[in-house]
N, C-alpha and C positions, 0 to 999 in steps of 0.2 A: 504494500500500500504506500502511496505517495503522501508525504507530509507537506501539504500545500502551504501551510503557515510558514514552515521553515524555508520552503522553496521561494516564497514571496519575499522573505527577509533577505535571502541571498541575492535575489534579483534587484531589490531596492538599493542595495549597496553596489552591486556589480555594474548595473547599467549606467549610472552616472559616472562611475570611474572609467568605464569603457569609452565614453564620449569625450573625456578630458584629454587634451593634447599630451602626448608622450612619445616614446620611441616608436610604438606601433603606429600611431597616427601619422607621425612624421614619415615613416617608411611608405605607408599606403598613399598618403597625399603626394609625396615626391614622385612616386612611380606613376600615379594617375596623371599628374600634370605633365610629366616627361613623356609618357608612352601611350596615354589614352585611357579611356574608361575600362576597356576589356582587361588591360594589364593591371589596372588598379584593383579590379575585382579579383583577379588571380592573386594579387598580393594580399587582399583581404582574406582569401581562403587560406593563405599561408599563415597569417596571424591566427585565424580560427583554429588551425591544426595545432599550433603551439599552445593555444588556450586549452585545447582538449588534453594535451599532455600534462600541462600544469594542473588542470582540474583533477585528472585521474590520479596523479602522484599524490596530491594533497588529500584527496578523499580516502584513498587506500592506506596511505601512510598514517594519517591521523587516526583513522578508525582502529588500526592495529595497535598503535601506541597508547591511545586513550583507553582501549579495552583492557589493557594490561595495568594501567595506572590512571584511574579516573581523576585523582587529585592533580595530576600533572596538567590536565586539561584546564583547570582553573588558572594555574600559573601562566600557561600559554595564552589563555584568553585575556588575562590582565596585560601581558606584554603586547599582544596583538592589538588591544584597544589603544594602548599608548602609541603604537606605531600608526594606527589609523588617524589618531588625533594629530600626530606630527605631519602626516601626509596632507590632511585637511588644512592645517595652518600654512604649510608650504605652498599649497595651491592658492590660498588666499593672498599670501605674500607676493607670489608671482603675478597674480591678477592686478594687485595694487601697483606693482612696480612698472607694469607695461600699460600702454594706452589701449592695447588690443592685441589679439593673437597674431603672431608673426605669420606671414603668408608662407605657403609651401615653397621649398627651394626651387630655383629655376631648373629648367629642363637639363641644360648642360651639366649643372652640378649634380643633379639626381642621377644622371647617366654614369658619372664618374664614381658616385658613392655606392651604387647598387649594381649587382651583376646583371647579366642578360636574362636570367631566369627570374621573373618577378615573384612567382610563388616561393621558390627556394630562398630568394633574398629576404623576403618578408618573414618567412618561417624562421630563418636563422636569427633575425632581429628579435622576434617574439620569444623563441625558446631560450635564447641566451640572456634575456633580461634578468639580472640578478635579483631584482626586487619583486619579480612576478610570484615566485613561490611564497615569499613572506606575505605578499598581499592576499593571495588566494587562501593561505592558511589563516590569516587574520579574519577574513570574511567567514570561512566555514566554522572556525572555532566559536565565533560570536553568534552566528545565525542558526547553526544546526544543533540538534540535541546530541548528547554524548553517544547515543546508540542510534545510528541511522538505518532505516529500512533500505533494502536493496533497490526498491522502486524509487525512493527519493534520490539515492546516489546516481542511478541510471538517468533519471530526469535531469539532474544537474549536469551530468556529463554530456547530455544531448543539448540542453537549452543554452548553456553558456557559449559554446562554440557557434551555435546557430545564431544567437544574438550578435556575436562578433562579426560573422560573415555578412549578416544583413546590414549592420551598421556601416561596415566599411564599403559595402556595395553602394550604399547611399552616399557616403563620403566621395567615392569615385565619381558618382553621378554629379554631385554638387560642384566638385572642383573642376570639372570639365565643361561647366556652363558658366561663363564669366559673370553674368548677372546674379546667379544663385551663389556663386563663390563670394562675391562682395557682401551679399546679405548674410551669409553664414558667418563671415568674419565680424560683422557688426555686432552679433549677439554672442561671440565667443567669450568675452570677458564675463558677461553675466552668467553664462553657462558654467564657467570655471568656478565662480563664487558659489553657485548653487551646489556644484559637486563638492567643493571644499566643506561646505556647511553640512551636507549629508554624511560625508565620510567622518568628519570630526564629531558630529553628533552621535553617530553609531559607535565610534570609538569610546566616547564618554560613557555611553550606556554599557559597553562591555567592561570598562574599567570599574564602574560602580557596582555592577552585578557580581563580577568575579571577585572584586575586593571584599564585598560583604560576605560572600561564600567562603573566601579564604580566611577572613577574620574569625568566622564561626568555627572553621576547621581547626585553626591554630589554638583557639582558647577553649576548646572542648576537652 
């Protein structure tokens, strides 16, 4: 059976973070501008494939570790909450420091930066992101129950990469239409601040809930 409440919590945090500019967004946007919409969609599929790997590793690894040591989950949740708060504050700081999101790199620069295979180039960017595993772990620890049903884990493994490939297909479409590109950039700073607020708020919730549980455990 699928835990739709837990699934919704994962999506509430994952979706805003996915749309926020980062290495994945930069790779797809650069390739889309340099090589066209179709290649941008291939790059988005590469990012989604990397997302599937990170998701599977975190779900399976966390499930095994926490089943053996339930109290460790509280500690990881506390640290993960602090990490999400830091990410949220960092996004806010970046949005205040800039007047708007930077445009995607020019076509010549993108061609030099990424290889000829758009899917593989984006996949390498996504799978080698050192912060990805920490981010996915933080989300899952805070949103999922300590014991997950197979149905919930399968649903997450399917939905997150599906959301990623859909979003980056949309990005590839927008960035290859000049009028839509300009409109997208107009709202990027606002989007960043919303993302920072959601991630930071979720992190605070994780810190408080796990902190209370840890204090009860320590003083019992």
